[in-house]
CHARMM-style PDB file with segment names, atoms N, HN, CA, C and O in Angstrom:
ATOM      1  N   MET     1     -11.775  10.416   0.029  1.00  0.00      PROA
ATOM      2  CA  MET     1     -11.975  10.797   1.376  1.00  0.00      PROA
ATOM      3  C   MET     1     -13.507  10.858   1.565  1.00  0.00      PROA
ATOM      4  O   MET     1     -14.265  11.178   0.649  1.00  0.00      PROA
ATOM      5  N   ARG     2     -13.896  10.549   2.747  1.00  0.00      PROA
ATOM      6  HN  ARG     2     -13.280  10.289   3.491  1.00  0.00      PROA
ATOM      7  CA  ARG     2     -15.315  10.681   3.069  1.00  0.00      PROA
ATOM      8  C   ARG     2     -15.544  11.463   4.351  1.00  0.00      PROA
ATOM      9  O   ARG     2     -14.686  11.419   5.233  1.00  0.00      PROA
ATOM     10  N   GLU     3     -16.603  12.144   4.496  1.00  0.00      PROA
ATOM     11  HN  GLU     3     -17.300  12.180   3.779  1.00  0.00      PROA
ATOM     12  CA  GLU     3     -16.849  12.926   5.727  1.00  0.00      PROA
ATOM     13  C   GLU     3     -17.281  12.054   6.808  1.00  0.00      PROA
ATOM     14  O   GLU     3     -18.054  11.110   6.644  1.00  0.00      PROA
ATOM     15  N   ARG     4     -16.733  12.415   7.980  1.00  0.00      PROA
ATOM     16  HN  ARG     4     -16.105  13.182   8.113  1.00  0.00      PROA
ATOM     17  CA  ARG     4     -17.236  11.811   9.217  1.00  0.00      PROA
ATOM     18  C   ARG     4     -18.211  12.719   9.902  1.00  0.00      PROA
ATOM     19  O   ARG     4     -18.215  13.910   9.592  1.00  0.00      PROA
ATOM     20  N   SER     5     -19.013  12.274  10.779  1.00  0.00      PROA
ATOM     21  HN  SER     5     -19.010  11.306  11.031  1.00  0.00      PROA
ATOM     22  CA  SER     5     -20.015  13.152  11.380  1.00  0.00      PROA
ATOM     23  C   SER     5     -19.396  14.316  12.240  1.00  0.00      PROA
ATOM     24  O   SER     5     -20.069  15.312  12.507  1.00  0.00      PROA
ATOM     25  N   ASP     6     -18.147  14.173  12.650  1.00  0.00      PROA
ATOM     26  HN  ASP     6     -17.600  13.364  12.433  1.00  0.00      PROA
ATOM     27  CA  ASP     6     -17.513  15.172  13.469  1.00  0.00      PROA
ATOM     28  C   ASP     6     -16.675  16.112  12.563  1.00  0.00      PROA
ATOM     29  O   ASP     6     -15.787  16.821  13.036  1.00  0.00      PROA
ATOM     30  N   ASN     7     -16.980  16.092  11.283  1.00  0.00      PROA
ATOM     31  HN  ASN     7     -17.702  15.516  10.899  1.00  0.00      PROA
ATOM     32  CA  ASN     7     -16.326  16.978  10.221  1.00  0.00      PROA
ATOM     33  C   ASN     7     -14.849  16.706  10.122  1.00  0.00      PROA
ATOM     34  O   ASN     7     -14.146  17.568   9.594  1.00  0.00      PROA
ATOM     35  N   GLN     8     -14.319  15.622  10.564  1.00  0.00      PROA
ATOM     36  HN  GLN     8     -14.891  14.922  10.992  1.00  0.00      PROA
ATOM     37  CA  GLN     8     -12.863  15.247  10.340  1.00  0.00      PROA
ATOM     38  C   GLN     8     -12.960  14.344   9.100  1.00  0.00      PROA
ATOM     39  O   GLN     8     -13.984  13.710   8.845  1.00  0.00      PROA
ATOM     40  N   ARG     9     -11.894  14.312   8.367  1.00  0.00      PROA
ATOM     41  HN  ARG     9     -11.063  14.827   8.573  1.00  0.00      PROA
ATOM     42  CA  ARG     9     -11.797  13.451   7.198  1.00  0.00      PROA
ATOM     43  C   ARG     9     -11.081  12.171   7.537  1.00  0.00      PROA
ATOM     44  O   ARG     9     -10.167  12.133   8.361  1.00  0.00      PROA
ATOM     45  N   GLU    10     -11.516  11.149   6.889  1.00  0.00      PROA
ATOM     46  HN  GLU    10     -12.258  11.181   6.220  1.00  0.00      PROA
ATOM     47  CA  GLU    10     -10.784   9.841   7.083  1.00  0.00      PROA
ATOM     48  C   GLU    10     -10.578   9.194   5.666  1.00  0.00      PROA
ATOM     49  O   GLU    10     -11.400   9.367   4.766  1.00  0.00      PROA
ATOM     50  N   PRO    11      -9.475   8.464   5.516  1.00  0.00      PROA
ATOM     51  CA  PRO    11      -9.305   7.858   4.213  1.00  0.00      PROA
ATOM     52  C   PRO    11     -10.281   6.727   3.955  1.00  0.00      PROA
ATOM     53  O   PRO    11     -10.732   6.029   4.863  1.00  0.00      PROA
ATOM     54  N   LEU    12     -10.574   6.585   2.718  1.00  0.00      PROA
ATOM     55  HN  LEU    12     -10.207   7.152   1.981  1.00  0.00      PROA
ATOM     56  CA  LEU    12     -11.454   5.384   2.312  1.00  0.00      PROA
ATOM     57  C   LEU    12     -10.696   4.071   2.797  1.00  0.00      PROA
ATOM     58  O   LEU    12      -9.501   4.097   3.093  1.00  0.00      PROA
ATOM     59  N   ASP    13     -11.409   3.022   2.851  1.00  0.00      PROA
ATOM     60  HN  ASP    13     -12.379   3.001   2.610  1.00  0.00      PROA
ATOM     61  CA  ASP    13     -10.834   1.779   3.295  1.00  0.00      PROA
ATOM     62  C   ASP    13      -9.503   1.442   2.595  1.00  0.00      PROA
ATOM     63  O   ASP    13      -9.454   1.266   1.378  1.00  0.00      PROA
ATOM     64  N   ASP    14      -8.472   1.360   3.364  1.00  0.00      PROA
ATOM     65  HN  ASP    14      -8.512   1.503   4.353  1.00  0.00      PROA
ATOM     66  CA  ASP    14      -7.169   1.089   2.819  1.00  0.00      PROA
ATOM     67  C   ASP    14      -7.102  -0.233   2.016  1.00  0.00      PROA
ATOM     68  O   ASP    14      -6.414  -0.357   1.003  1.00  0.00      PROA
ATOM     69  N   LEU    15      -7.847  -1.181   2.533  1.00  0.00      PROA
ATOM     70  HN  LEU    15      -8.406  -1.081   3.356  1.00  0.00      PROA
ATOM     71  CA  LEU    15      -7.879  -2.500   1.797  1.00  0.00      PROA
ATOM     72  C   LEU    15      -8.324  -2.330   0.367  1.00  0.00      PROA
ATOM     73  O   LEU    15      -7.794  -2.993  -0.525  1.00  0.00      PROA
ATOM     74  N   TYR    16      -9.289  -1.455   0.121  1.00  0.00      PROA
ATOM     75  HN  TYR    16      -9.719  -0.916   0.845  1.00  0.00      PROA
ATOM     76  CA  TYR    16      -9.846  -1.231  -1.195  1.00  0.00      PROA
ATOM     77  C   TYR    16      -8.851  -0.404  -2.050  1.00  0.00      PROA
ATOM     78  O   TYR    16      -8.697  -0.703  -3.234  1.00  0.00      PROA
ATOM     79  N   GLN    17      -8.166   0.632  -1.488  1.00  0.00      PROA
ATOM     80  HN  GLN    17      -8.291   0.875  -0.526  1.00  0.00      PROA
ATOM     81  CA  GLN    17      -7.223   1.388  -2.252  1.00  0.00      PROA
ATOM     82  C   GLN    17      -5.849   0.786  -2.418  1.00  0.00      PROA
ATOM     83  O   GLN    17      -5.192   1.035  -3.428  1.00  0.00      PROA
ATOM     84  N   VAL    18      -5.381  -0.021  -1.433  1.00  0.00      PROA
ATOM     85  HN  VAL    18      -5.916  -0.223  -0.612  1.00  0.00      PROA
ATOM     86  CA  VAL    18      -4.063  -0.624  -1.441  1.00  0.00      PROA
ATOM     87  C   VAL    18      -4.034  -2.063  -1.890  1.00  0.00      PROA
ATOM     88  O   VAL    18      -3.150  -2.498  -2.627  1.00  0.00      PROA
ATOM     89  N   GLY    19      -5.042  -2.793  -1.417  1.00  0.00      PROA
ATOM     90  HN  GLY    19      -5.761  -2.440  -0.818  1.00  0.00      PROA
ATOM     91  CA  GLY    19      -5.065  -4.236  -1.723  1.00  0.00      PROA
ATOM     92  C   GLY    19      -4.133  -4.987  -0.805  1.00  0.00      PROA
ATOM     93  O   GLY    19      -4.021  -4.646   0.373  1.00  0.00      PROA
ATOM     94  N   LEU    20      -3.451  -6.017  -1.323  1.00  0.00      PROA
ATOM     95  HN  LEU    20      -3.542  -6.294  -2.279  1.00  0.00      PROA
ATOM     96  CA  LEU    20      -2.648  -6.893  -0.544  1.00  0.00      PROA
ATOM     97  C   LEU    20      -1.449  -6.196   0.177  1.00  0.00      PROA
ATOM     98  O   LEU    20      -1.022  -6.607   1.255  1.00  0.00      PROA
ATOM     99  N   CYS    21      -0.958  -5.172  -0.447  1.00  0.00      PROA
ATOM    100  HN  CYS    21      -1.305  -4.837  -1.324  1.00  0.00      PROA
ATOM    101  CA  CYS    21       0.235  -4.483   0.172  1.00  0.00      PROA
ATOM    102  C   CYS    21      -0.054  -4.057   1.602  1.00  0.00      PROA
ATOM    103  O   CYS    21       0.816  -4.073   2.472  1.00  0.00      PROA
ATOM    104  N   ARG    22      -1.308  -3.676   1.813  1.00  0.00      PROA
ATOM    105  HN  ARG    22      -2.015  -3.663   1.106  1.00  0.00      PROA
ATOM    106  CA  ARG    22      -1.657  -3.205   3.207  1.00  0.00      PROA
ATOM    107  C   ARG    22      -1.343  -4.197   4.250  1.00  0.00      PROA
ATOM    108  O   ARG    22      -1.051  -3.784   5.372  1.00  0.00      PROA
ATOM    109  N   SER    23      -1.371  -5.460   4.003  1.00  0.00      PROA
ATOM    110  HN  SER    23      -1.608  -5.796   3.091  1.00  0.00      PROA
ATOM    111  CA  SER    23      -1.100  -6.470   5.032  1.00  0.00      PROA
ATOM    112  C   SER    23       0.101  -7.385   4.732  1.00  0.00      PROA
ATOM    113  O   SER    23       0.280  -8.422   5.372  1.00  0.00      PROA
ATOM    114  N   CYS    24       0.909  -6.983   3.757  1.00  0.00      PROA
ATOM    115  HN  CYS    24       0.763  -6.141   3.238  1.00  0.00      PROA
ATOM    116  CA  CYS    24       2.051  -7.798   3.326  1.00  0.00      PROA
ATOM    117  C   CYS    24       3.332  -7.536   4.180  1.00  0.00      PROA
ATOM    118  O   CYS    24       3.706  -6.399   4.467  1.00  0.00      PROA
ATOM    119  N   ILE    25       3.924  -8.591   4.533  1.00  0.00      PROA
ATOM    120  HN  ILE    25       3.619  -9.514   4.299  1.00  0.00      PROA
ATOM    121  CA  ILE    25       5.193  -8.443   5.365  1.00  0.00      PROA
ATOM    122  C   ILE    25       6.335  -7.728   4.562  1.00  0.00      PROA
ATOM    123  O   ILE    25       7.247  -7.136   5.140  1.00  0.00      PROA
ATOM    124  N   HSD    26       6.236  -7.815   3.202  1.00  0.00      PROA
ATOM    125  HN  HSD    26       5.495  -8.295   2.732  1.00  0.00      PROA
ATOM    126  CA  HSD    26       7.326  -7.213   2.376  1.00  0.00      PROA
ATOM    127  C   HSD    26       7.106  -5.809   2.029  1.00  0.00      PROA
ATOM    128  O   HSD    26       7.964  -5.213   1.377  1.00  0.00      PROA
ATOM    129  N   ALA    27       5.983  -5.202   2.424  1.00  0.00      PROA
ATOM    130  HN  ALA    27       5.286  -5.686   2.953  1.00  0.00      PROA
ATOM    131  CA  ALA    27       5.655  -3.855   1.993  1.00  0.00      PROA
ATOM    132  C   ALA    27       6.188  -2.900   3.075  1.00  0.00      PROA
ATOM    133  O   ALA    27       6.095  -3.179   4.271  1.00  0.00      PROA
ATOM    134  N   ARG    28       6.746  -1.773   2.624  1.00  0.00      PROA
ATOM    135  HN  ARG    28       6.822  -1.546   1.653  1.00  0.00      PROA
ATOM    136  CA  ARG    28       7.170  -0.697   3.502  1.00  0.00      PROA
ATOM    137  C   ARG    28       6.402   0.597   3.044  1.00  0.00      PROA
ATOM    138  O   ARG    28       6.441   0.969   1.871  1.00  0.00      PROA
ATOM    139  N   VAL    29       5.730   1.238   3.983  1.00  0.00      PROA
ATOM    140  HN  VAL    29       5.698   0.935   4.936  1.00  0.00      PROA
ATOM    141  CA  VAL    29       5.023   2.375   3.729  1.00  0.00      PROA
ATOM    142  C   VAL    29       5.988   3.595   3.637  1.00  0.00      PROA
ATOM    143  O   VAL    29       6.783   3.815   4.550  1.00  0.00      PROA
ATOM    144  N   ILE    30       5.918   4.356   2.576  1.00  0.00      PROA
ATOM    145  HN  ILE    30       5.272   4.177   1.834  1.00  0.00      PROA
ATOM    146  CA  ILE    30       6.758   5.625   2.442  1.00  0.00      PROA
ATOM    147  C   ILE    30       5.755   6.690   2.338  1.00  0.00      PROA
ATOM    148  O   ILE    30       4.852   6.689   1.501  1.00  0.00      PROA
ATOM    149  N   ARG    31       5.958   7.641   3.262  1.00  0.00      PROA
ATOM    150  HN  ARG    31       6.691   7.641   3.942  1.00  0.00      PROA
ATOM    151  CA  ARG    31       5.128   8.882   3.271  1.00  0.00      PROA
ATOM    152  C   ARG    31       6.046  10.092   2.972  1.00  0.00      PROA
ATOM    153  O   ARG    31       7.100  10.266   3.585  1.00  0.00      PROA
ATOM    154  N   THR    32       5.611  10.892   2.033  1.00  0.00      PROA
ATOM    155  HN  THR    32       4.755  10.750   1.535  1.00  0.00      PROA
ATOM    156  CA  THR    32       6.446  12.087   1.676  1.00  0.00      PROA
ATOM    157  C   THR    32       6.042  13.290   2.503  1.00  0.00      PROA
ATOM    158  O   THR    32       4.963  13.300   3.095  1.00  0.00      PROA
ATOM    159  N   PRO    33       6.842  14.245   2.548  1.00  0.00      PROA
ATOM    160  CA  PRO    33       6.468  15.493   3.313  1.00  0.00      PROA
ATOM    161  C   PRO    33       5.236  16.255   2.763  1.00  0.00      PROA
ATOM    162  O   PRO    33       4.571  17.035   3.444  1.00  0.00      PROA
ATOM    163  N   ARG    34       4.992  15.946   1.433  1.00  0.00      PROA
ATOM    164  HN  ARG    34       5.533  15.311   0.880  1.00  0.00      PROA
ATOM    165  CA  ARG    34       3.860  16.656   0.793  1.00  0.00      PROA
ATOM    166  C   ARG    34       2.486  15.878   1.022  1.00  0.00      PROA
ATOM    167  O   ARG    34       1.407  16.284   0.589  1.00  0.00      PROA
ATOM    168  N   GLY    35       2.660  14.743   1.735  1.00  0.00      PROA
ATOM    169  HN  GLY    35       3.537  14.414   2.087  1.00  0.00      PROA
ATOM    170  CA  GLY    35       1.337  14.013   2.098  1.00  0.00      PROA
ATOM    171  C   GLY    35       1.000  12.752   1.216  1.00  0.00      PROA
ATOM    172  O   GLY    35      -0.031  12.111   1.419  1.00  0.00      PROA
ATOM    173  N   SER    36       1.895  12.420   0.238  1.00  0.00      PROA
ATOM    174  HN  SER    36       2.733  12.941   0.073  1.00  0.00      PROA
ATOM    175  CA  SER    36       1.665  11.255  -0.603  1.00  0.00      PROA
ATOM    176  C   SER    36       2.136  10.073   0.123  1.00  0.00      PROA
ATOM    177  O   SER    36       3.080  10.182   0.906  1.00  0.00      PROA
ATOM    178  N   THR    37       1.520   8.894  -0.088  1.00  0.00      PROA
ATOM    179  HN  THR    37       0.754   8.806  -0.724  1.00  0.00      PROA
ATOM    180  CA  THR    37       1.870   7.667   0.459  1.00  0.00      PROA
ATOM    181  C   THR    37       2.151   6.653  -0.588  1.00  0.00      PROA
ATOM    182  O   THR    37       1.342   6.512  -1.506  1.00  0.00      PROA
ATOM    183  N   PHE    38       3.210   5.947  -0.528  1.00  0.00      PROA
ATOM    184  HN  PHE    38       3.867   6.062   0.217  1.00  0.00      PROA
ATOM    185  CA  PHE    38       3.638   4.938  -1.463  1.00  0.00      PROA
ATOM    186  C   PHE    38       3.951   3.643  -0.759  1.00  0.00      PROA
ATOM    187  O   PHE    38       4.331   3.673   0.411  1.00  0.00      PROA
ATOM    188  N   TYR    39       3.808   2.486  -1.423  1.00  0.00      PROA
ATOM    189  HN  TYR    39       3.499   2.461  -2.374  1.00  0.00      PROA
ATOM    190  CA  TYR    39       4.106   1.219  -0.860  1.00  0.00      PROA
ATOM    191  C   TYR    39       5.296   0.638  -1.648  1.00  0.00      PROA
ATOM    192  O   TYR    39       5.198   0.323  -2.834  1.00  0.00      PROA
ATOM    193  N   LEU    40       6.435   0.513  -0.916  1.00  0.00      PROA
ATOM    194  HN  LEU    40       6.514   0.768   0.047  1.00  0.00      PROA
ATOM    195  CA  LEU    40       7.619  -0.020  -1.511  1.00  0.00      PROA
ATOM    196  C   LEU    40       7.615  -1.519  -1.282  1.00  0.00      PROA
ATOM    197  O   LEU    40       7.427  -1.960  -0.148  1.00  0.00      PROA
ATOM    198  N   CYS    41       7.826  -2.356  -2.374  1.00  0.00      PROA
ATOM    199  HN  CYS    41       7.979  -1.998  -3.295  1.00  0.00      PROA
ATOM    200  CA  CYS    41       7.915  -3.738  -2.251  1.00  0.00      PROA
ATOM    201  C   CYS    41       9.368  -4.144  -1.931  1.00  0.00      PROA
ATOM    202  O   CYS    41      10.228  -3.986  -2.797  1.00  0.00      PROA
ATOM    203  N   ARG    42       9.673  -4.646  -0.762  1.00  0.00      PROA
ATOM    204  HN  ARG    42       8.975  -4.774  -0.058  1.00  0.00      PROA
ATOM    205  CA  ARG    42      11.062  -4.982  -0.518  1.00  0.00      PROA
ATOM    206  C   ARG    42      11.548  -6.170  -1.281  1.00  0.00      PROA
ATOM    207  O   ARG    42      12.759  -6.369  -1.384  1.00  0.00      PROA
ATOM    208  N   LEU    43      10.681  -6.961  -1.815  1.00  0.00      PROA
ATOM    209  HN  LEU    43       9.698  -6.800  -1.731  1.00  0.00      PROA
ATOM    210  CA  LEU    43      11.014  -8.138  -2.649  1.00  0.00      PROA
ATOM    211  C   LEU    43      11.754  -7.600  -3.931  1.00  0.00      PROA
ATOM    212  O   LEU    43      12.543  -8.333  -4.527  1.00  0.00      PROA
ATOM    213  N   SER    44      11.508  -6.379  -4.332  1.00  0.00      PROA
ATOM    214  HN  SER    44      10.867  -5.783  -3.848  1.00  0.00      PROA
ATOM    215  CA  SER    44      12.029  -5.842  -5.568  1.00  0.00      PROA
ATOM    216  C   SER    44      13.560  -5.669  -5.415  1.00  0.00      PROA
ATOM    217  O   SER    44      14.288  -5.592  -6.404  1.00  0.00      PROA
ATOM    218  N   GLU    45      14.024  -5.611  -4.159  1.00  0.00      PROA
ATOM    219  HN  GLU    45      13.432  -5.674  -3.355  1.00  0.00      PROA
ATOM    220  CA  GLU    45      15.479  -5.418  -3.920  1.00  0.00      PROA
ATOM    221  C   GLU    45      16.306  -6.627  -4.308  1.00  0.00      PROA
ATOM    222  O   GLU    45      17.501  -6.467  -4.557  1.00  0.00      PROA
ATOM    223  N   THR    46      15.734  -7.854  -4.377  1.00  0.00      PROA
ATOM    224  HN  THR    46      14.763  -7.983  -4.175  1.00  0.00      PROA
ATOM    225  CA  THR    46      16.417  -9.086  -4.665  1.00  0.00      PROA
ATOM    226  C   THR    46      15.805  -9.879  -5.839  1.00  0.00      PROA
ATOM    227  O   THR    46      16.401 -10.824  -6.357  1.00  0.00      PROA
ATOM    228  N   ASP    47      14.611  -9.461  -6.228  1.00  0.00      PROA
ATOM    229  HN  ASP    47      14.127  -8.694  -5.807  1.00  0.00      PROA
ATOM    230  CA  ASP    47      13.907 -10.199  -7.276  1.00  0.00      PROA
ATOM    231  C   ASP    47      13.266  -9.202  -8.310  1.00  0.00      PROA
ATOM    232  O   ASP    47      12.335  -8.449  -8.023  1.00  0.00      PROA
ATOM    233  N   PRO    48      13.848  -9.278  -9.509  1.00  0.00      PROA
ATOM    234  CA  PRO    48      13.364  -8.275 -10.557  1.00  0.00      PROA
ATOM    235  C   PRO    48      11.960  -8.540 -10.968  1.00  0.00      PROA
ATOM    236  O   PRO    48      11.398  -7.703 -11.675  1.00  0.00      PROA
ATOM    237  N   ARG    49      11.329  -9.633 -10.593  1.00  0.00      PROA
ATOM    238  HN  ARG    49      11.786 -10.312 -10.020  1.00  0.00      PROA
ATOM    239  CA  ARG    49       9.934  -9.905 -10.978  1.00  0.00      PROA
ATOM    240  C   ARG    49       9.018  -8.965 -10.278  1.00  0.00      PROA
ATOM    241  O   ARG    49       7.897  -8.776 -10.751  1.00  0.00      PROA
ATOM    242  N   PHE    50       9.399  -8.357  -9.188  1.00  0.00      PROA
ATOM    243  HN  PHE    50      10.309  -8.510  -8.804  1.00  0.00      PROA
ATOM    244  CA  PHE    50       8.531  -7.475  -8.325  1.00  0.00      PROA
ATOM    245  C   PHE    50       8.808  -6.027  -8.632  1.00  0.00      PROA
ATOM    246  O   PHE    50       9.961  -5.598  -8.682  1.00  0.00      PROA
ATOM    247  N   ALA    51       7.776  -5.295  -8.831  1.00  0.00      PROA
ATOM    248  HN  ALA    51       6.839  -5.643  -8.790  1.00  0.00      PROA
ATOM    249  CA  ALA    51       7.965  -3.827  -9.061  1.00  0.00      PROA
ATOM    250  C   ALA    51       8.306  -3.149  -7.762  1.00  0.00      PROA
ATOM    251  O   ALA    51       7.761  -3.488  -6.712  1.00  0.00      PROA
ATOM    252  N   LYS    52       9.251  -2.143  -7.830  1.00  0.00      PROA
ATOM    253  HN  LYS    52       9.694  -1.867  -8.683  1.00  0.00      PROA
ATOM    254  CA  LYS    52       9.551  -1.443  -6.612  1.00  0.00      PROA
ATOM    255  C   LYS    52       8.444  -0.745  -6.025  1.00  0.00      PROA
ATOM    256  O   LYS    52       8.259  -0.857  -4.813  1.00  0.00      PROA
ATOM    257  N   TYR    53       7.621   0.021  -6.788  1.00  0.00      PROA
ATOM    258  HN  TYR    53       7.771   0.111  -7.772  1.00  0.00      PROA
ATOM    259  CA  TYR    53       6.380   0.579  -6.301  1.00  0.00      PROA
ATOM    260  C   TYR    53       5.283   0.029  -7.224  1.00  0.00      PROA
ATOM    261  O   TYR    53       5.097   0.545  -8.326  1.00  0.00      PROA
ATOM    262  N   PRO    54       4.523  -1.056  -6.771  1.00  0.00      PROA
ATOM    263  CA  PRO    54       3.540  -1.567  -7.602  1.00  0.00      PROA
ATOM    264  C   PRO    54       2.289  -0.710  -7.751  1.00  0.00      PROA
ATOM    265  O   PRO    54       1.951   0.055  -6.847  1.00  0.00      PROA
ATOM    266  N   ARG    55       1.607  -0.829  -8.872  1.00  0.00      PROA
ATOM    267  HN  ARG    55       1.882  -1.450  -9.606  1.00  0.00      PROA
ATOM    268  CA  ARG    55       0.379  -0.107  -9.068  1.00  0.00      PROA
ATOM    269  C   ARG    55      -0.681  -0.674  -8.053  1.00  0.00      PROA
ATOM    270  O   ARG    55      -0.785  -1.882  -7.837  1.00  0.00      PROA
ATOM    271  N   LEU    56      -1.425   0.238  -7.475  1.00  0.00      PROA
ATOM    272  HN  LEU    56      -1.341   1.219  -7.651  1.00  0.00      PROA
ATOM    273  CA  LEU    56      -2.387  -0.124  -6.490  1.00  0.00      PROA
ATOM    274  C   LEU    56      -3.833   0.001  -7.066  1.00  0.00      PROA
ATOM    275  O   LEU    56      -4.090   0.873  -7.895  1.00  0.00      PROA
ATOM    276  N   PRO    57      -4.699  -0.808  -6.656  1.00  0.00      PROA
ATOM    277  CA  PRO    57      -4.610  -1.838  -5.639  1.00  0.00      PROA
ATOM    278  C   PRO    57      -3.972  -3.127  -6.194  1.00  0.00      PROA
ATOM    279  O   PRO    57      -4.186  -3.512  -7.344  1.00  0.00      PROA
ATOM    280  N   VAL    58      -3.176  -3.776  -5.320  1.00  0.00      PROA
ATOM    281  HN  VAL    58      -3.002  -3.464  -4.386  1.00  0.00      PROA
ATOM    282  CA  VAL    58      -2.622  -5.032  -5.765  1.00  0.00      PROA
ATOM    283  C   VAL    58      -3.705  -6.130  -5.240  1.00  0.00      PROA
ATOM    284  O   VAL    58      -4.054  -6.241  -4.065  1.00  0.00      PROA
ATOM    285  N   VAL    59      -4.140  -6.869  -6.256  1.00  0.00      PROA
ATOM    286  HN  VAL    59      -3.856  -6.778  -7.211  1.00  0.00      PROA
ATOM    287  CA  VAL    59      -5.188  -7.853  -5.911  1.00  0.00      PROA
ATOM    288  C   VAL    59      -4.692  -9.275  -5.902  1.00  0.00      PROA
ATOM    289  O   VAL    59      -5.355 -10.131  -5.318  1.00  0.00      PROA
ATOM    290  N   GLN    60      -3.495  -9.599  -6.552  1.00  0.00      PROA
ATOM    291  HN  GLN    60      -2.956  -8.903  -7.026  1.00  0.00      PROA
ATOM    292  CA  GLN    60      -2.889 -10.807  -6.400  1.00  0.00      PROA
ATOM    293  C   GLN    60      -1.371 -10.573  -6.602  1.00  0.00      PROA
ATOM    294  O   GLN    60      -0.950  -9.703  -7.366  1.00  0.00      PROA
ATOM    295  N   CYS    61      -0.568 -11.394  -5.878  1.00  0.00      PROA
ATOM    296  HN  CYS    61      -0.910 -12.100  -5.258  1.00  0.00      PROA
ATOM    297  CA  CYS    61       0.904 -11.256  -5.876  1.00  0.00      PROA
ATOM    298  C   CYS    61       1.517 -12.533  -5.459  1.00  0.00      PROA
ATOM    299  O   CYS    61       1.187 -13.046  -4.390  1.00  0.00      PROA
ATOM    300  N   LYS    62       2.388 -13.077  -6.237  1.00  0.00      PROA
ATOM    301  HN  LYS    62       2.657 -12.660  -7.105  1.00  0.00      PROA
ATOM    302  CA  LYS    62       3.108 -14.322  -5.876  1.00  0.00      PROA
ATOM    303  C   LYS    62       3.971 -14.218  -4.653  1.00  0.00      PROA
ATOM    304  O   LYS    62       4.194 -15.214  -3.965  1.00  0.00      PROA
ATOM    305  N   GLY    63       4.452 -13.061  -4.371  1.00  0.00      PROA
ATOM    306  HN  GLY    63       4.271 -12.252  -4.929  1.00  0.00      PROA
ATOM    307  CA  GLY    63       5.320 -12.840  -3.168  1.00  0.00      PROA
ATOM    308  C   GLY    63       4.574 -12.458  -1.926  1.00  0.00      PROA
ATOM    309  O   GLY    63       5.229 -12.266  -0.902  1.00  0.00      PROA
ATOM    310  N   TYR    64       3.254 -12.328  -1.910  1.00  0.00      PROA
ATOM    311  HN  TYR    64       2.722 -12.484  -2.742  1.00  0.00      PROA
ATOM    312  CA  TYR    64       2.447 -11.929  -0.757  1.00  0.00      PROA
ATOM    313  C   TYR    64       2.623 -12.814   0.429  1.00  0.00      PROA
ATOM    314  O   TYR    64       2.482 -14.028   0.281  1.00  0.00      PROA
ATOM    315  N   ALA    65       2.915 -12.316   1.578  1.00  0.00      PROA
ATOM    316  HN  ALA    65       3.029 -11.330   1.699  1.00  0.00      PROA
ATOM    317  CA  ALA    65       3.014 -13.004   2.835  1.00  0.00      PROA
ATOM    318  C   ALA    65       2.314 -12.182   3.886  1.00  0.00      PROA
ATOM    319  O   ALA    65       2.718 -11.041   4.111  1.00  0.00      PROA
ATOM    320  N   LYS    66       1.337 -12.663   4.515  1.00  0.00      PROA
ATOM    321  HN  LYS    66       1.008 -13.589   4.332  1.00  0.00      PROA
ATOM    322  CA  LYS    66       0.597 -11.868   5.534  1.00  0.00      PROA
ATOM    323  C   LYS    66       1.445 -11.563   6.695  1.00  0.00      PROA
ATOM    324  O   LYS    66       2.099 -12.443   7.256  1.00  0.00      PROA
ATOM    325  N   ALA    67       1.446 -10.262   7.088  1.00  0.00      PROA
ATOM    326  HN  ALA    67       0.914  -9.548   6.633  1.00  0.00      PROA
ATOM    327  CA  ALA    67       2.211  -9.803   8.185  1.00  0.00      PROA
ATOM    328  C   ALA    67       1.603 -10.271   9.532  1.00  0.00      PROA
ATOM    329  OT1 ALA    67       2.143  -9.961  10.593  1.00  0.00      PROA
TER     330      ALA     67
END
């Protein structure tokens, strides 16, 4: 997190933290009540080559398709 001038917090650039999942059509964002965020790869439902919750940041992926 970094400070903004108005004392509100904003997340670091999602692209840096999440990578390709941020803009992938197959990713589903899961937010928990405690404030955690996970990226579910829906390709994992039909193809065992894909992790259900990949380690982030994802920098290359054979299943990536821009949303």
